[in-house]
DRENPA-454533 format. One record per residue (C-alpha): residue in one letter; residue number from 1; x, y, z. Coordinates in steps of 0.001 Angstrom, whole numbers, plus 500000, padded with zeros to 6 digits. Example, Ala and Ser with C-alpha at 12.3 -4.5 7.8 and 13.67 -1.06 7.14 Angstrom:
# residues 2
REC	resn	resi	px	py	pz
REC	A	1	512300	495500	507800
REC	S	2	513670	498940	507140
***
This chain:
# residues 526
REC	resn	resi	px	py	pz
REC	M	1	588743	649166	561672
REC	D	2	585761	646885	562276
REC	A	3	588013	644000	561966
REC	R	4	589961	645085	564963
REC	R	5	587012	645373	567346
REC	F	6	585195	642258	565849
REC	C	7	588139	639887	566297
REC	L	8	587915	639086	570032
REC	S	9	591127	637030	569799
REC	L	10	594776	636352	570802
REC	V	11	596656	634028	568699
REC	L	12	600071	634167	570013
REC	L	13	602865	631736	570866
REC	L	14	605400	632676	573648
REC	A	15	609008	632778	572295
REC	G	16	610879	629902	573785
REC	C	17	607844	627762	574674
REC	A	18	607238	626383	571336
REC	K	19	607924	622778	570334
REC	S	20	607966	621133	566967
REC	P	21	604792	622259	565344
REC	P	22	601783	619749	565260
REC	P	23	599826	618900	562087
REC	H	24	597138	621164	561584
REC	A	25	593489	620310	561679
REC	Q	26	593421	620628	557942
REC	H	27	596951	619260	557478
REC	A	28	598342	622646	556812
REC	T	29	600905	624152	559173
REC	H	30	600046	627786	560526
REC	A	31	603054	629665	561743
REC	N	32	601496	630857	564989
REC	E	33	599550	627719	566184
REC	P	34	599391	626942	569956
REC	R	35	601947	624250	569901
REC	D	36	602033	623005	573434
REC	I	37	598508	621351	573160
REC	A	38	598048	618068	571398
REC	W	39	595954	619397	568707
REC	F	40	594070	616782	566761
REC	D	41	595568	615665	563542
REC	G	42	592819	615590	561011
REC	S	43	589586	617227	560037
REC	L	44	586935	618412	562390
REC	Q	45	584633	615823	560920
REC	G	46	587046	613163	561856
REC	A	47	587525	614696	565412
REC	F	48	583777	614014	566208
REC	I	49	584165	610374	565081
REC	V	50	587149	609874	567361
REC	A	51	585476	611926	570249
REC	K	52	582653	609527	570115
REC	R	53	584744	606500	569942
REC	E	54	586717	607678	572810
REC	N	55	583888	609254	574549
REC	R	56	585750	612606	574900
REC	P	57	584363	616205	574558
REC	V	58	585793	618232	571638
REC	L	59	587690	621436	572348
REC	L	60	587221	623581	569340
REC	Y	61	589313	626732	568984
REC	W	62	588435	628993	566103
REC	G	63	591027	631662	565333
REC	A	64	593012	633453	562621
REC	E	65	596607	634045	561801
REC	W	66	596190	637869	561802
REC	C	67	593984	638100	564969
REC	P	68	595542	640009	567748
REC	F	69	593487	638664	570576
REC	C	70	594164	635104	569374
REC	H	71	597853	635801	569911
REC	T	72	597035	636959	573507
REC	L	73	594788	633922	574117
REC	K	74	597496	631520	572939
REC	S	75	600433	633292	574897
REC	K	76	598361	633842	578126
REC	V	77	596170	630793	578317
REC	F	78	597252	628189	575982
REC	A	79	600615	628199	577429
REC	R	80	599328	627831	581165
REC	S	81	600388	624377	582578
REC	D	82	596990	624016	584151
REC	F	83	595301	624731	580806
REC	I	84	597449	622403	578940
REC	A	85	597035	619432	581570
REC	K	86	593169	619864	581318
REC	S	87	593210	619970	577412
REC	H	88	594461	616310	577819
REC	L	89	591022	615182	578824
REC	F	90	589356	616711	575599
REC	L	91	589944	616145	571918
REC	P	92	591442	619664	570922
REC	V	93	590800	620940	567429
REC	Y	94	592541	624082	566140
REC	L	95	590275	625422	563143
REC	D	96	591535	628601	561366
REC	G	97	589016	630740	559824
REC	D	98	590784	630447	556257
REC	D	99	590803	626540	556510
REC	D	100	588673	624858	553677
REC	G	101	585337	624535	555076
REC	A	102	585946	626567	558189
REC	Q	103	583268	629145	557630
REC	K	104	580766	626381	556963
REC	W	105	581487	624987	560335
REC	G	106	581371	628518	561775
REC	E	107	577894	628519	560386
REC	Q	108	576805	625238	562022
REC	F	109	578183	626317	565394
REC	G	110	577088	629917	565451
REC	I	111	580834	631027	565600
REC	Q	112	581589	634518	564295
REC	G	113	584275	636272	566261
REC	Y	114	587881	635511	566618
REC	P	115	588781	634062	568896
REC	T	116	586128	631631	570276
REC	L	117	586739	628522	572351
REC	I	118	583735	625990	572368
REC	V	119	583402	622636	574160
REC	L	120	580948	620183	572445
REC	D	121	579912	616765	573116
REC	P	122	580616	613971	570618
REC	D	123	577120	614549	569212
REC	R	124	578026	618170	568647
REC	H	125	575903	619805	571418
REC	E	126	577366	622949	572742
REC	I	127	578537	622578	576451
REC	I	128	580212	626180	576873
REC	R	129	581579	629001	574826
REC	L	130	584499	631144	576015
REC	G	131	586064	634336	574586
REC	A	132	588728	636647	575654
REC	G	133	588516	639178	578490
REC	R	134	588455	637095	581624
REC	D	135	590564	636157	584634
REC	V	136	593198	633765	582912
REC	A	137	593099	631505	585762
REC	Q	138	589276	630718	584981
REC	Y	139	589862	629035	581687
REC	A	140	591233	625582	583094
REC	A	141	588537	625718	585887
REC	L	142	585844	626126	583192
REC	L	143	587095	622911	581400
REC	D	144	586448	621180	584656
REC	L	145	583066	622518	584614
REC	A	146	582411	621298	581310
REC	L	147	583789	617815	582130
REC	A	148	581418	617569	585366
REC	D	149	578326	618730	583630
REC	V	150	577883	617794	579822
REC	Q	151	574409	618982	579516
REC	P	152	574157	621289	576334
REC	V	153	574376	624913	577602
REC	D	154	570977	625700	575852
REC	T	155	569340	622923	577790
REC	V	156	570689	624327	580982
REC	L	157	569498	627971	580234
REC	Q	158	566027	626616	578998
REC	A	159	565566	624592	582442
REC	A	160	566415	627814	584318
REC	A	161	564056	629788	582234
REC	G	162	561354	627301	583051
REC	G	163	561761	627790	586722
REC	G	164	563966	624894	587235
REC	Q	165	566465	625356	590330
REC	L	166	569968	625334	589118
REC	S	167	572860	623539	590865
REC	A	168	575942	625586	591728
REC	D	169	577773	624098	588677
REC	E	170	574976	624785	586404
REC	C	171	574931	628474	587543
REC	R	172	578589	628702	586921
REC	R	173	578650	627386	583719
REC	L	174	575727	629852	582491
REC	A	175	577610	632696	584290
REC	Y	176	580855	632091	582562
REC	N	177	579610	631176	579100
REC	S	178	580434	634101	576707
REC	W	179	576915	634963	575764
REC	E	180	578138	638146	573616
REC	L	181	579740	635697	571264
REC	D	182	576291	634122	570227
REC	T	183	575078	635041	566813
REC	L	184	571428	635943	567759
REC	D	185	569189	638104	565696
REC	Q	186	568232	641339	567325
REC	K	187	564392	640101	567586
REC	D	188	565852	637465	569981
REC	Y	189	567574	639860	572128
REC	G	190	564637	640417	574404
REC	Q	191	563919	636735	574902
REC	R	192	567611	636113	575803
REC	A	193	567616	638942	578542
REC	D	194	564341	637188	580054
REC	Q	195	566186	633809	580052
REC	L	196	569249	635159	581656
REC	Q	197	567269	637149	584265
REC	E	198	565405	633881	585177
REC	A	199	568627	632186	585480
REC	V	200	569777	634648	588135
REC	A	201	566673	633774	590010
REC	Q	202	567354	630092	589847
REC	C	203	571125	630520	590940
REC	P	204	572186	629546	594576
REC	A	205	571863	632912	596528
REC	N	206	575361	632680	597746
REC	L	207	576869	632554	594289
REC	L	208	577229	636304	594069
REC	L	209	579667	636661	591280
REC	E	210	577836	634255	588889
REC	R	211	574404	636079	589696
REC	A	212	576301	639444	588993
REC	S	213	577598	638124	585619
REC	L	214	574190	636970	584492
REC	T	215	572640	640110	585497
REC	I	216	575036	642099	583451
REC	Y	217	574563	639980	580337
REC	A	218	570792	640285	580739
REC	A	219	571279	644302	580875
REC	Y	220	573379	643986	577741
REC	F	221	570671	642021	575706
REC	A	222	567726	644157	577009
REC	A	223	569402	647219	576223
REC	N	224	570349	646073	572741
REC	S	225	566705	644821	572053
REC	E	226	565465	648278	572666
REC	S	227	568266	649996	570572
REC	D	228	565641	651608	568165
REC	A	229	563450	652963	571110
REC	L	230	566611	654428	572899
REC	A	231	567704	656280	569805
REC	A	232	564418	658258	569685
REC	P	233	564197	661707	570929
REC	N	234	563025	661791	574706
REC	A	235	563510	658109	574808
REC	A	236	562993	656072	578129
REC	P	237	564011	652434	578928
REC	S	238	561266	649845	579561
REC	A	239	560541	649080	583126
REC	R	240	562574	645857	582638
REC	L	241	565669	647711	581329
REC	A	242	565255	650424	584043
REC	A	243	565300	647802	586614
REC	L	244	568471	646062	585205
REC	T	245	570346	649524	585135
REC	D	246	569490	649681	588937
REC	Q	247	570631	646101	589400
REC	V	248	574013	646865	587635
REC	A	249	574320	649966	589720
REC	G	250	574082	647690	592764
REC	I	251	576849	645566	591522
REC	L	252	579096	648428	590792
REC	A	253	578557	649806	594482
REC	Q	254	580308	646556	595508
REC	R	255	583807	647369	594102
REC	S	256	585375	643943	594660
REC	L	257	582446	642161	593188
REC	A	258	582459	644671	590313
REC	V	259	586113	644162	589469
REC	S	260	585700	640409	589456
REC	S	261	582728	640952	587025
REC	A	262	584917	643403	584880
REC	G	263	585051	641257	581851
REC	A	264	581188	641225	581522
REC	L	265	580791	644856	582466
REC	Q	266	583151	645808	579606
REC	I	267	580636	644684	577013
REC	L	268	577880	647106	577993
REC	D	269	577778	649444	574939
REC	D	270	576422	652757	573979
REC	N	271	572756	651223	574084
REC	F	272	573196	650438	577729
REC	F	273	574900	653751	578431
REC	K	274	571802	655500	576626
REC	A	275	569492	653775	579091
REC	V	276	571458	654954	581984
REC	S	277	571549	658361	580754
REC	T	278	567815	658605	580477
REC	R	279	567543	657743	584129
REC	G	280	567966	661458	585170
REC	A	281	570647	663903	586608
REC	K	282	570825	662094	589943
REC	F	283	571389	658388	588572
REC	A	284	573570	658865	585363
REC	P	285	576612	660735	587061
REC	A	286	576677	658421	589961
REC	W	287	576262	655311	587716
REC	R	288	579165	656731	585576
REC	E	289	581382	657514	588613
REC	S	290	581063	653870	589698
REC	Y	291	581509	652294	586457
REC	V	292	584558	654372	585778
REC	G	293	586162	653454	589209
REC	T	294	585587	649891	588498
REC	M	295	587255	650090	585099
REC	E	296	590215	651851	586595
REC	S	297	590503	649080	589303
REC	A	298	590281	646427	586647
REC	A	299	593001	647999	584572
REC	N	300	595349	647592	587372
REC	D	301	594279	644115	588405
REC	A	302	596860	641278	587895
REC	R	303	594250	638588	587217
REC	Y	304	593656	640106	583792
REC	V	305	596441	640100	580870
REC	E	306	597770	643437	580010
REC	A	307	595859	643746	576633
REC	D	308	592526	643291	578772
REC	Q	309	593557	646052	581085
REC	L	310	593886	648298	578213
REC	G	311	590533	647320	577089
REC	F	312	589208	648133	580488
REC	I	313	590684	651684	580133
REC	D	314	589017	651896	576675
REC	A	315	585707	650856	578368
REC	K	316	586304	653631	580790
REC	L	317	586657	656357	578142
REC	R	318	583728	654985	576252
REC	A	319	581470	655475	579294
REC	L	320	582847	658979	580152
REC	K	321	582038	660151	576516
REC	A	322	578609	658497	576329
REC	L	323	577447	659812	579827
REC	G	324	579284	662995	579861
REC	G	325	576577	665087	578095
REC	P	326	576173	665970	574435
REC	K	327	578969	668528	574216
REC	S	328	581450	667034	576818
REC	K	329	585093	666282	576186
REC	L	330	586840	663475	577621
REC	P	331	588639	664730	580957
REC	A	332	592343	665522	580108
REC	D	333	593739	663647	582913
REC	A	334	591792	660580	581882
REC	V	335	593363	660695	578470
REC	A	336	596784	661530	579782
REC	A	337	596635	658460	581929
REC	A	338	595622	656333	579131
REC	N	339	598578	657549	577083
REC	M	340	600936	656670	579802
REC	R	341	599519	653301	580020
REC	I	342	599801	652788	576298
REC	D	343	603404	654046	576141
REC	A	344	604578	651915	579105
REC	A	345	602851	648766	577649
REC	L	346	604460	649066	574293
REC	D	347	607827	650171	575432
REC	A	348	608116	646988	577691
REC	E	349	606816	644465	575176
REC	Q	350	608861	643960	572024
REC	N	351	607750	640377	571094
REC	P	352	605712	641220	567788
REC	Y	353	603266	638480	568528
REC	V	354	602607	639261	572211
REC	R	355	602601	643119	571238
REC	S	356	599744	642615	568906
REC	G	357	596975	642439	571371
REC	L	358	598515	645486	573086
REC	V	359	598464	647358	570070
REC	N	360	595023	646313	569059
REC	A	361	593796	647866	572483
REC	A	362	595890	650767	572296
REC	L	363	594408	651739	568813
REC	N	364	591006	651429	570170
REC	I	365	591728	653700	573051
REC	L	366	593254	656525	570696
REC	E	367	590458	656282	568279
REC	D	368	587866	656629	570906
REC	S	369	589892	659561	572501
REC	G	370	590272	661260	569070
REC	D	371	594079	661075	568928
REC	Y	372	594345	659979	565294
REC	P	373	598016	661147	564895
REC	K	374	599420	658847	567611
REC	A	375	597198	656094	566428
REC	Y	376	598744	656640	562987
REC	Q	377	602082	656529	564174
REC	I	378	601668	653392	566146
REC	A	379	599827	651614	563405
REC	K	380	602474	652561	560794
REC	A	381	605347	651323	563027
REC	E	382	603611	648104	563662
REC	M	383	603243	647338	560182
REC	A	384	607105	646730	559920
REC	R	385	607138	644404	562826
REC	S	386	603819	642170	561804
REC	N	387	603959	638752	559890
REC	T	388	600406	640004	558751
REC	P	389	601151	643718	558007
REC	Y	390	597738	643923	555961
REC	Y	391	595876	644000	559346
REC	Y	392	597803	647257	560327
REC	E	393	597579	648573	556801
REC	A	394	593697	648561	557188
REC	D	395	593958	650042	560578
REC	L	396	596204	652957	559133
REC	A	397	593743	653375	556344
REC	E	398	590808	653936	558811
REC	V	399	592996	656589	560762
REC	A	400	594221	658325	557620
REC	E	401	590561	658659	556597
REC	K	402	589608	660143	559739
REC	M	403	592538	662658	559181
REC	G	404	591141	663710	555995
REC	Q	405	593890	661840	553956
REC	K	406	591398	660081	551586
REC	D	407	594009	659295	548839
REC	E	408	596405	657579	551404
REC	A	409	593536	655773	552923
REC	V	410	592070	654215	549633
REC	S	411	595792	653263	548559
REC	L	412	596241	651485	552066
REC	L	413	593068	649639	551594
REC	D	414	593922	648572	548157
REC	Q	415	597501	647277	549428
REC	A	416	595978	645758	552568
REC	Y	417	593547	643715	550257
REC	R	418	596356	642559	547686
REC	E	419	598493	641345	550359
REC	S	420	595910	639602	552684
REC	Q	421	596081	635884	552631
REC	G	422	593459	633103	552939
REC	A	423	590117	632834	551260
REC	A	424	587938	634281	554160
REC	T	425	590545	636957	555062
REC	R	426	590790	638095	551480
REC	F	427	587083	638506	550999
REC	Q	428	586874	640261	554510
REC	W	429	589658	642775	553555
REC	G	430	588300	643185	549997
REC	Q	431	584886	644061	551293
REC	I	432	586728	646606	553667
REC	Y	433	588419	648033	550575
REC	V	434	585166	648214	548386
REC	S	435	583319	650004	551513
REC	G	436	586174	652352	551458
REC	L	437	585854	653222	547766
REC	L	438	582031	653650	548189
REC	R	439	582715	656313	551017
REC	M	440	585764	658007	549718
REC	T	441	585633	657917	545861
REC	P	442	581768	657358	545301
REC	K	443	582054	658903	541733
REC	D	444	584787	656414	540494
REC	S	445	582166	653978	539430
REC	S	446	584948	652226	537056
REC	R	447	587146	651575	540042
REC	I	448	584423	650397	542185
REC	Q	449	583217	647832	539668
REC	Q	450	586762	646485	539018
REC	A	451	587255	646194	542707
REC	G	452	583933	644573	543517
REC	S	453	584289	641983	540721
REC	A	454	587711	641004	541873
REC	V	455	586431	640919	545568
REC	L	456	583431	638680	544686
REC	A	457	585900	636335	542951
REC	E	458	587237	635435	546324
REC	L	459	584007	633697	547073
REC	D	460	584419	631444	543965
REC	G	461	585133	628059	545780
REC	P	462	583476	625486	547772
REC	D	463	581830	626455	551112
REC	R	464	582959	629914	551123
REC	I	465	579702	631906	551518
REC	Y	466	579080	631081	555146
REC	R	467	579292	632728	558578
REC	R	468	581627	635889	558414
REC	A	469	581739	635923	554617
REC	R	470	577984	635643	554418
REC	V	471	577574	638547	556810
REC	R	472	580115	640779	554721
REC	L	473	578349	639971	551592
REC	E	474	575072	641038	553035
REC	R	475	576850	644206	554092
REC	L	476	578414	644787	550738
REC	D	477	574995	644313	549200
REC	R	478	573450	647100	551333
REC	E	479	576311	649423	550725
REC	L	480	576155	649014	547022
REC	R	481	572420	649682	547048
REC	A	482	572917	652708	549241
REC	W	483	575545	654013	546975
REC	N	484	573352	653751	543819
REC	D	485	570141	655120	545611
REC	A	486	572405	658144	546599
REC	S	487	573238	658824	542932
REC	K	488	569496	658538	541985
REC	G	489	570129	655243	540229
REC	Q	490	573040	656362	538134
REC	H	491	575221	653092	538916
REC	G	492	572689	650733	538149
REC	D	493	574910	649225	535383
REC	V	494	577480	648518	538053
REC	L	495	575190	646733	540198
REC	Q	496	574043	644771	537350
REC	T	497	577534	643777	536319
REC	L	498	578354	642828	539830
REC	H	499	575017	640769	540243
REC	A	500	575992	639025	537105
REC	R	501	579373	638263	538351
REC	M	502	577969	636862	541524
REC	Q	503	575653	634541	539550
REC	E	504	578500	632963	537864
REC	I	505	579658	631905	541345
REC	C	506	576018	630950	542431
REC	V	507	575515	628565	539557
REC	K	508	578121	626254	540956
REC	I	509	576507	625976	544554
REC	P	510	574051	623306	544659
REC	D	511	570278	624574	545220
REC	A	512	570136	622583	548454
REC	E	513	573131	624356	550046
REC	P	514	572236	627218	552389
REC	A	515	574629	629319	550836
REC	R	516	572953	629360	547621
REC	A	517	570141	631635	548905
REC	S	518	572588	634253	550072
REC	C	519	574388	634061	546850
REC	D	520	571384	634558	544761
REC	A	521	570004	637384	546967
REC	F	522	573242	639728	546301
REC	L	523	571977	642608	544321
REC	K	524	568946	640939	543303
REC	A	525	566431	643276	541538
REC	A	526	568865	646149	542250
***
């Protein structure tokens, strides 16, 4: 499901390493908090006041109880002695996405995916942003970088884009920032690609890894800025994007450098693969072979946690599928090898929290390879192990739908929504449920209206229509309008009822609040 790929997180706590739980940032104890770090006892607002008084940067961790990659981050990074030691120099704040006001903070800092780790100065300027999928030894070193250079990351990037020479530390900070976690509009992707390319030019020539990472990020943004053009028949990339595919090919030709850049290479998506495929019969197969070989090597590199290693296997399969031609099938040996890795990983790890990241990655692989029965089996088994079974119920529903078992899929989505906990989480799972009804039971307007009204009620509370909730509300708006259009307007009464229900929530939001505009726009003039 989209929640699985969207949640870039690991929220686990190692069995045996837990001490007594600290007070949560919002004075509520969460079962899976990373407990070896001295998390601030108070609100995020209060943390910035203390940080200013003590002249310490804030280390903000944004996660969720149900997020598998959050479990991995906690178990594999937050439990490391070097990271714990470095965290003492910061004011660490753990903000769960379901905490009161959390989504509003997410809006302010442009956070959307779980997990996200951000270092901010006491005046709330962002120093660096980190996600999952990197060498676990890098995290503590990157905190050192943040302490050594407290310029806002945007300031550093703008200086480089303006032709300013970067120091080694400035270059490293830009290179290791998780740019893919920024919440940019597509119209700004091209500019971001230009900025990152200019940063490459301003980095010291000897920083090969840092220059490679920035080049890959530039390629990612350039390809996504041209997504519409690349989708057209007989598409061709721009000269800039074609040059970037050449530069990424040059990185892939240096296997050691490429494997060290695997976390960045992994984010390259179908838009970039499309650009590669348009380069012709000589370029694309060689590029694919180099990329696949890099992902295979990274999947066996001990610098990366096992969940990320499985992620590299999935990236390999995605490239094979995207660059294998319109009617090509995934090679049987690649699929068999992926299944062996999945089986070995899940057989070896029985801790339900540590397993969650592995299961998440395994389900991605199996769905990309089309092995829905095995994905179904794994998701169903994991429901019984998990403290948040609703997460896997939604996964199971997606697989059941792809297997043609629509009644079961709808029932699972209903159950997942009813069992989900937390305001932001309940709206997210509710939106997934209503979307499923629109796809699988489009004629059941009564059920869609009833479910839609219940799901909108999850937004009836202070500061709830922000960040992830706002994005999902906009998605629900588009899907409901499309459903009505497909019926030639036969469901207008349902849309009017849902719009009226939303207005009951909107009138409680002050006009000056940014959330009010998003609220009022829902199904307006539908």
